[in-house]
Structure formats: structure tokens, C-alpha cells
N, CA, C and O atoms as a Tinker XYZ file with bonds, in Angstrom:
   324  protein
     1  N     -9.876000   84.585000    9.596000    73     2
     2  CA    -9.009000   83.752000    8.785000    64     1     3
     3  C     -9.470000   82.700000    9.312000    63     2     4     5
     4  O     -9.228000   82.857000   10.508000    81     3
     5  N    -10.025000   81.640000    9.175000    73     3     6
     6  CA    -9.923000   80.465000    9.759000    64     5     7
     7  C     -8.850000   79.414000    9.958000    63     6     8     9
     8  O     -8.255000   78.655000    9.192000    81     7
     9  N     -8.808000   79.701000   11.600000    73     7    10
    10  CA    -7.712000   79.215000   12.506000    64     9    11
    11  C     -7.818000   77.897000   11.623000    63    10    12    13
    12  O     -7.787000   77.185000   12.627000    81    11
    13  N     -7.919000   76.948000   10.562000    73    11    14
    14  CA    -6.836000   75.741000   10.131000    64    13    15
    15  C     -6.029000   76.456000    9.352000    63    14    16    17
    16  O     -5.073000   75.682000    9.306000    81    15
    17  N     -5.694000   77.455000    8.648000    73    15    18
    18  CA    -5.751000   78.673000    8.127000    64    17    19
    19  C     -3.534000   79.032000    8.700000    63    18    20    21
    20  O     -2.429000   79.347000    8.257000    81    19
    21  N     -4.231000   78.677000    9.815000    73    19    22
    22  CA    -3.144000   79.178000   10.880000    64    21    23
    23  C     -0.913000   78.416000   11.224000    63    22    24    25
    24  O     -0.290000   77.925000   12.166000    81    23
    25  N     -0.738000   78.649000   10.364000    73    23    26
    26  CA     0.699000   78.464000   10.112000    64    25    27
    27  C      2.318000   79.180000   11.572000    63    26    28    29
    28  O      2.606000   80.347000   11.841000    81    27
    29  N      2.917000   77.939000   12.100000    73    27    30
    30  CA     2.879000   78.651000   12.828000    64    29    31
    31  C      4.676000   78.861000   11.966000    63    30    32    33
    32  O      4.966000   78.069000   11.069000    81    31
    33  N      5.683000   79.953000   12.380000    73    31    34
    34  CA     7.068000   80.022000   11.885000    64    33    35
    35  C      7.767000   79.080000   12.991000    63    34    36    37
    36  O      7.623000   79.187000   14.209000    81    35
    37  N      8.488000   78.215000   12.364000    73    35    38
    38  CA     9.279000   77.338000   13.032000    64    37    39
    39  C     10.280000   78.797000   14.573000    63    38    40    41
    40  O     10.172000   78.867000   15.797000    81    39
    41  N     10.899000   79.417000   13.802000    73    39    42
    42  CA    11.523000   80.520000   13.712000    64    41    43
    43  C     11.491000   81.040000   14.470000    63    42    44    45
    44  O     12.291000   80.742000   15.357000    81    43
    45  N     10.802000   81.894000   14.641000    73    43    46
    46  CA     9.884000   82.559000   16.161000    64    45    47
    47  C      9.119000   81.757000   16.998000    63    46    48    49
    48  O      9.188000   81.920000   18.216000    81    47
    49  N      8.447000   80.969000   16.539000    73    47    50
    50  CA     7.247000   80.349000   16.757000    64    49    51
    51  C      5.961000   81.086000   17.525000    63    50    52    53
    52  O      5.476000   81.249000   18.644000    81    51
    53  N      5.800000   81.346000   16.409000    73    51    54
    54  CA     5.015000   82.771000   16.492000    64    53    55
    55  C      4.115000   82.084000   15.146000    63    54    56    57
    56  O      4.749000   81.368000   14.371000    81    55
    57  N      2.876000   82.283000   14.935000    73    55    58
    58  CA     1.947000   81.858000   14.592000    64    57    59
    59  C      1.480000   82.837000   13.360000    63    58    60    61
    60  O      0.921000   83.838000   13.809000    81    59
    61  N      1.573000   82.815000   11.646000    73    59    62
    62  CA     0.971000   83.870000   10.587000    64    61    63
    63  C      0.361000   83.661000   10.097000    63    62    64    65
    64  O     -0.022000   82.544000    9.750000    81    63
    65  N     -0.348000   85.597000    9.617000    73    63    66
    66  CA    -1.460000   84.687000    8.155000    64    65    67
    67  C     -0.419000   85.646000    6.495000    63    66    68    69
    68  O      0.383000   86.503000    6.123000    81    67
    69  N     -0.888000   85.092000    6.321000    73    67    70
    70  CA    -0.436000   85.395000    4.985000    64    69    71
    71  C     -0.769000   87.184000    5.120000    63    70    72    73
    72  O     -1.489000   87.423000    6.090000    81    71
    73  N     -0.364000   88.414000    4.323000    73    71    74
    74  CA    -0.571000   89.231000    4.522000    64    73    75
    75  C     -0.473000   90.357000    5.282000    63    74    76    77
    76  O      0.002000   89.996000    6.359000    81    75
    77  N     -0.721000   91.816000    5.294000    73    75    78
    78  CA    -0.199000   92.646000    5.752000    64    77    79
    79  C     -1.451000   93.532000    6.691000    63    78    80    81
    80  O     -1.424000   94.762000    6.648000    81    79
    81  N     -2.456000   92.864000    7.470000    73    79    82
    82  CA    -3.947000   91.921000    7.726000    64    81    83
    83  C     -3.488000   92.014000    9.510000    63    82    84    85
    84  O     -4.461000   91.593000   10.136000    81    83
    85  N     -2.845000   92.244000   10.059000    73    83    86
    86  CA    -2.530000   92.062000   10.791000    64    85    87
    87  C     -0.207000   92.528000   11.437000    63    86    88    89
    88  O      0.693000   92.810000   12.228000    81    87
    89  N     -0.725000   92.224000   10.234000    73    87    90
    90  CA     1.149000   93.882000   10.836000    64    89    91
    91  C      0.371000   95.536000   11.517000    63    90    92    93
    92  O     -0.014000   96.389000   12.316000    81    91
    93  N      0.613000   94.963000   10.438000    73    91    94
    94  CA    -0.700000   96.757000    9.948000    64    93    95
    95  C     -0.944000   96.731000   11.589000    63    94    96    97
    96  O      0.132000   96.428000   12.104000    81    95
    97  N     -1.936000   96.932000   12.571000    73    95    98
    98  CA    -2.586000   97.165000   13.308000    64    97    99
    99  C     -1.358000   97.922000   14.451000    63    98   100   101
   100  O     -1.398000   99.064000   14.908000    81    99
   101  N     -0.076000   96.607000   14.752000    73    99   102
   102  CA     0.992000   95.909000   15.248000    64   101   103
   103  C      1.676000   97.299000   15.455000    63   102   104   105
   104  O      1.988000   97.969000   16.439000    81   103
   105  N      1.778000   97.447000   14.019000    73   103   106
   106  CA     2.769000   98.557000   13.362000    64   105   107
   107  C      1.913000  100.155000   13.758000    63   106   108   109
   108  O      1.838000  100.496000   14.939000    81   107
   109  N      1.810000  100.306000   13.568000    73   107   110
   110  CA     0.602000  101.161000   14.159000    64   109   111
   111  C      1.177000  102.005000   15.090000    63   110   112   113
   112  O      2.031000  102.886000   15.193000    81   111
   113  N      0.238000  101.284000   15.822000    73   111   114
   114  CA    -0.069000  101.543000   18.145000    64   113   115
   115  C      2.351000  101.132000   17.825000    63   114   116   117
   116  O      3.438000  101.201000   18.399000    81   115
   117  N      2.101000  100.990000   17.335000    73   115   118
   118  CA     3.533000  100.955000   17.612000    64   117   119
   119  C      4.969000  102.520000   17.580000    63   118   120   121
   120  O      5.986000  102.915000   18.151000    81   119
   121  N      3.619000  102.977000   16.002000    73   119   122
   122  CA     4.534000  104.572000   15.717000    64   121   123
   123  C      3.861000  105.548000   16.376000    63   122   124   125
   124  O      4.288000  106.700000   16.448000    81   123
   125  N      2.196000  104.951000   17.174000    73   123   126
   126  CA     1.556000  105.859000   17.645000    64   125   127
   127  C      2.428000  106.559000   19.308000    63   126   128   129
   128  O      2.613000  107.715000   19.688000    81   127
   129  N      2.778000  105.195000   19.933000    73   127   130
   130  CA     3.681000  104.974000   20.529000    64   129   131
   131  C      5.039000  106.149000   20.460000    63   130   132   133
   132  O      5.388000  107.157000   21.075000    81   131
   133  N      5.463000  105.421000   19.456000    73   131   134
   134  CA     7.354000  106.311000   19.291000    64   133   135
   135  C      6.298000  108.054000   19.173000    63   134   136   137
   136  O      6.856000  109.058000   19.617000    81   135
   137  N      5.181000  108.161000   18.702000    73   135   138
   138  CA     5.036000  109.128000   18.243000    64   137   139
   139  C      5.340000  109.825000   19.627000    63   138   140   141
   140  O      6.377000  110.360000   20.019000    81   139
   141  N      4.222000  109.668000   20.194000    73   139   142
   142  CA     3.382000  109.865000   21.656000    64   141   143
   143  C      5.052000  110.204000   22.908000    63   142   144   145
   144  O      5.274000  111.308000   23.405000    81   143
   145  N      5.581000  109.465000   23.042000    73   143   146
   146  CA     7.219000  109.839000   24.002000    64   145   147
   147  C      7.688000  110.949000   22.767000    63   146   148   149
   148  O      7.762000  112.108000   23.176000    81   147
   149  N      7.935000  110.794000   21.658000    73   147   150
   150  CA     9.299000  112.131000   21.382000    64   149   151
   151  C      7.946000  112.150000   20.059000    63   150   152   153
   152  O      8.021000  111.481000   19.028000    81   151
   153  N      6.462000  113.322000   20.511000    73   151   154
   154  CA     6.079000  113.819000   19.617000    64   153   155
   155  C      6.974000  115.790000   18.583000    63   154   156   157
   156  O      6.378000  116.721000   18.041000    81   155
   157  N      8.566000  115.531000   18.807000    73   155   158
   158  CA     8.693000  116.279000   17.873000    64   157   159
   159  C      9.487000  115.682000   16.875000    63   158   160   161
   160  O     10.166000  116.118000   15.945000    81   159
   161  N      9.152000  114.291000   17.426000    73   159   162
   162  CA    10.244000  113.618000   14.876000    64   161   163
   163  C      9.301000  113.715000   14.188000    63   162   164   165
   164  O      8.093000  113.756000   14.423000    81   163
   165  N      9.781000  113.745000   13.461000    73   163   166
   166  CA     9.220000  113.097000   11.825000    64   165   167
   167  C      8.499000  112.471000   11.451000    63   166   168   169
   168  O      7.999000  113.240000   10.630000    81   167
   169  N      7.852000  111.413000   11.347000    73   167   170
   170  CA     7.864000  110.123000   10.382000    64   169   171
   171  C      8.311000  109.527000   10.440000    63   170   172   173
   172  O      8.031000  108.401000   10.849000    81   171
   173  N      9.560000  110.049000    9.950000    73   171   174
   174  CA    10.785000  109.522000    9.006000    64   173   175
   175  C     10.979000  108.940000   10.034000    63   174   176   177
   176  O     10.444000  107.870000   10.325000    81   175
   177  N     11.955000  109.699000   10.894000    73   175   178
   178  CA    12.553000  108.810000   12.248000    64   177   179
   179  C     12.025000  108.301000   13.007000    63   178   180   181
   180  O     12.623000  107.609000   13.831000    81   179
   181  N     10.726000  108.451000   13.014000    73   179   182
   182  CA     9.520000  107.040000   13.535000    64   181   183
   183  C      9.301000  105.740000   12.443000    63   182   184   185
   184  O      8.626000  104.712000   12.502000    81   183
   185  N      9.769000  106.033000   11.919000    73   183   186
   186  CA     9.864000  105.014000   10.202000    64   185   187
   187  C     11.077000  104.409000   11.148000    63   186   188   189
   188  O     10.886000  103.591000   12.048000    81   187
   189  N     12.939000  105.208000   10.612000    73   187   190
   190  CA    14.200000  104.622000   11.138000    64   189   191
   191  C     13.764000  104.301000   12.301000    63   190   192   193
   192  O     14.234000  103.211000   12.625000    81   191
   193  N     13.421000  104.521000   12.695000    73   191   194
   194  CA    13.694000  104.145000   14.459000    64   193   195
   195  C     13.219000  102.743000   14.872000    63   194   196   197
   196  O     13.654000  102.141000   15.855000    81   195
   197  N     12.016000  102.151000   13.783000    73   195   198
   198  CA    10.714000  101.016000   14.221000    64   197   199
   199  C     12.119000  100.144000   13.424000    63   198   200   201
   200  O     12.762000   99.208000   13.899000    81   199
   201  N     12.337000  100.952000   11.830000    73   199   202
   202  CA    12.990000   99.170000   11.382000    64   201   203
   203  C     14.303000   99.188000   11.877000    63   202   204   205
   204  O     14.476000   98.062000   12.344000    81   203
   205  N     15.606000  100.037000   12.071000    73   203   206
   206  CA    16.373000  100.308000   13.447000    64   205   207
   207  C     16.683000   99.310000   14.235000    63   206   208   209
   208  O     17.799000   98.790000   14.223000    81   207
   209  N     15.351000   98.798000   15.297000    73   207   210
   210  CA    15.054000   98.581000   15.910000    64   209   211
   211  C     14.753000   96.875000   15.830000    63   210   212   213
   212  O     14.859000   96.123000   16.799000    81   211
   213  N     14.436000   96.543000   14.727000    73   211   214
   214  CA    13.732000   95.438000   14.827000    64   213   215
   215  C     14.264000   93.869000   14.627000    63   214   216   217
   216  O     14.572000   93.573000   13.473000    81   215
   217  N     14.392000   92.887000   15.598000    73   215   218
   218  CA    14.845000   92.333000   15.822000    64   217   219
   219  C     15.539000   90.806000   15.133000    63   218   220   221
   220  O     15.295000   89.626000   15.382000    81   219
   221  N     16.466000   91.449000   14.200000    73   219   222
   222  CA    16.794000   90.679000   12.624000    64   221   223
   223  C     16.598000   88.254000   13.121000    63   222   224   225
   224  O     17.064000   87.423000   13.901000    81   223
   225  N     15.784000   88.337000   12.164000    73   223   226
   226  CA    16.001000   86.353000   12.235000    64   225   227
   227  C     17.184000   85.691000   11.331000    63   226   228   229
   228  O     17.684000   86.129000   10.295000    81   227
   229  N     17.451000   84.588000   11.996000    73   227   230
   230  CA    18.514000   83.529000   11.236000    64   229   231
   231  C     17.850000   83.090000    9.741000    63   230   232   233
   232  O     18.412000   82.418000    8.876000    81   231
   233  N     16.972000   83.464000    9.709000    73   231   234
   234  CA    16.479000   83.095000    8.186000    64   233   235
   235  C     16.568000   84.428000    7.236000    63   234   236   237
   236  O     16.391000   84.485000    6.019000    81   235
   237  N     16.880000   85.435000    8.108000    73   235   238
   238  CA    17.369000   87.188000    7.187000    64   237   239
   239  C     19.183000   86.545000    6.820000    63   238   240   241
   240  O     19.952000   87.452000    6.500000    81   239
   241  N     19.780000   85.162000    6.863000    73   239   242
   242  CA    20.571000   85.354000    6.127000    64   241   243
   243  C     21.642000   86.322000    6.791000    63   242   244   245
   244  O     22.809000   85.977000    6.606000    81   243
   245  N     21.358000   87.909000    7.814000    73   243   246
   246  CA    21.991000   88.627000    7.336000    64   245   247
   247  C     21.994000   89.643000    6.920000    63   246   248   249
   248  O     22.986000   90.362000    6.801000    81   247
   249  N     21.109000   89.848000    6.678000    73   247   250
   250  CA    20.982000   91.799000    5.592000    64   249   251
   251  C     19.263000   92.366000    6.031000    63   250   252   253
   252  O     18.176000   91.961000    6.441000    81   251
   253  N     19.796000   93.247000    5.712000    73   251   254
   254  CA    19.340000   93.973000    6.857000    64   253   255
   255  C     17.826000   94.166000    6.202000    63   254   256   257
   256  O     17.273000   95.078000    6.815000    81   255
   257  N     16.986000   93.634000    5.190000    73   255   258
   258  CA    15.633000   93.546000    4.629000    64   257   259
   259  C     15.993000   92.166000    4.187000    63   258   260   261
   260  O     17.004000   91.546000    3.858000    81   259
   261  N     14.420000   91.917000    4.360000    73   259   262
   262  CA    14.278000   90.526000    3.042000    64   261   263
   263  C     12.370000   91.157000    2.345000    63   262   264   265
   264  O     11.464000   91.876000    2.767000    81   263
   265  N     12.653000   90.324000    1.117000    73   263   266
   266  CA    10.883000   90.525000    0.812000    64   265   267
   267  C     10.732000   89.374000    1.578000    63   266   268   269
   268  O     10.785000   88.565000    0.652000    81   267
   269  N     10.569000   88.624000    2.674000    73   267   270
   270  CA     9.880000   88.095000    3.539000    64   269   271
   271  C      9.462000   88.193000    4.877000    63   270   272   273
   272  O      8.535000   87.875000    5.623000    81   271
   273  N     10.836000   88.923000    4.854000    73   271   274
   274  CA    10.652000   89.304000    6.321000    64   273   275
   275  C     11.064000   91.244000    6.675000    63   274   276   277
   276  O     11.528000   91.769000    7.687000    81   275
   277  N     10.847000   91.553000    5.997000    73   275   278
   278  CA    10.638000   93.603000    6.062000    64   277   279
   279  C     12.270000   93.431000    6.762000    63   278   280   281
   280  O     13.054000   92.530000    6.466000    81   279
   281  N     12.442000   94.180000    7.428000    73   279   282
   282  CA    13.413000   94.721000    8.802000    64   281   283
   283  C     13.544000   93.783000    9.709000    63   282   284   285
   284  O     14.682000   93.433000   10.022000    81   283
   285  N     12.726000   93.353000   10.145000    73   283   286
   286  CA    12.393000   91.428000   10.604000    64   285   287
   287  C     11.320000   90.763000   12.107000    63   286   288   289
   288  O     10.757000   89.674000   12.002000    81   287
   289  N     11.200000   91.612000   13.394000    73   287   290
   290  CA    10.604000   90.942000   14.039000    64   289   291
   291  C     10.716000   93.264000   14.629000    63   290   292   293
   292  O     11.651000   94.052000   14.768000    81   291
   293  N      8.989000   93.380000   14.777000    73   291   294
   294  CA     8.501000   94.456000   15.244000    64   293   295
   295  C      9.374000   93.870000   17.160000    63   294   296   297
   296  O      9.020000   92.936000   17.879000    81   295
   297  N     10.857000   95.190000   17.456000    73   295   298
   298  CA    11.047000   95.369000   19.005000    64   297   299
   299  C     10.388000   96.272000   19.533000    63   298   300   301
   300  O     10.913000   96.411000   20.637000    81   299
   301  N      9.296000   97.212000   19.416000    73   299   302
   302  CA     9.131000   97.852000   21.108000    64   301   303
   303  C      9.683000   98.439000   22.083000    63   302   304   305
   304  O      9.748000   99.627000   22.397000    81   303
   305  N     10.255000   97.089000   22.743000    73   303   306
   306  CA    11.303000   97.779000   23.534000    64   305   307
   307  C     12.418000   98.352000   24.401000    63   306   308   309
   308  O     12.694000   98.799000   25.514000    81   307
   309  N     13.252000   97.825000   22.234000    73   307   310
   310  CA    13.929000   98.386000   22.041000    64   309   311
   311  C     13.596000   99.528000   21.241000    63   310   312   313
   312  O     14.382000  100.431000   21.528000    81   311
   313  N     12.767000   99.890000   20.354000    73   311   314
   314  CA    12.926000  100.469000   19.995000    64   313   315
   315  C     12.069000  102.083000   21.009000    63   314   316   317
   316  O     12.001000  103.194000   20.484000    81   315
   317  N     11.670000  101.860000   22.083000    73   315   318
   318  CA    11.479000  103.016000   23.147000    64   317   319
   319  C     12.048000  103.591000   24.276000    63   318   320   321
   320  O     11.803000  103.579000   25.482000    81   319
   321  N     12.917000  104.122000   23.511000    73   319   322
   322  CA    14.486000  104.822000   24.581000    64   321   323
   323  C     13.898000  105.405000   25.686000    63   322   324
   324  O     14.597000  105.935000   26.550000    81   323
């Protein structure tokens, strides 16, 4: 994507691109690290842990999940016990 298409989000000061092409490799890597730490966890437990430890954003209005932000920002520090 061209740099001119980058839009910073005021809530997080992160730059964003539309679509899942940026989120997918980050979440996949986090899931791999979590699986390496807990090889006995089934995929559903890894998914649940990533969702439960996501950092909620003020723009989510107190909701656990929104269509725009999902369950929040990936928080690998909190996800890896």
C-alpha cells in the first residue's frame, strides 16, 4: 500500500491500513508463540486467550467486541503467562 494511504488513528497513535493483511501476520505469530509456550492447549483455548487479553479501546464504548475494533488491540505481553 502506498504511504499516502496510511491513516493514523488518534485513539492509539498507530497507523492503520484497511483490511486484514496487516493484522493476520501479527495475530498468527502471537498464536504461534502462545502455542509454543502451551503445546497442550487446543486452538480454541489459544484463540480465547488472545481475545481475553486484548486491550480494549475507548472507542469501543465498553463493549467486549465491535465490528471496527474486534476484541481490541493484540496484547502479547498479557497473553503470554
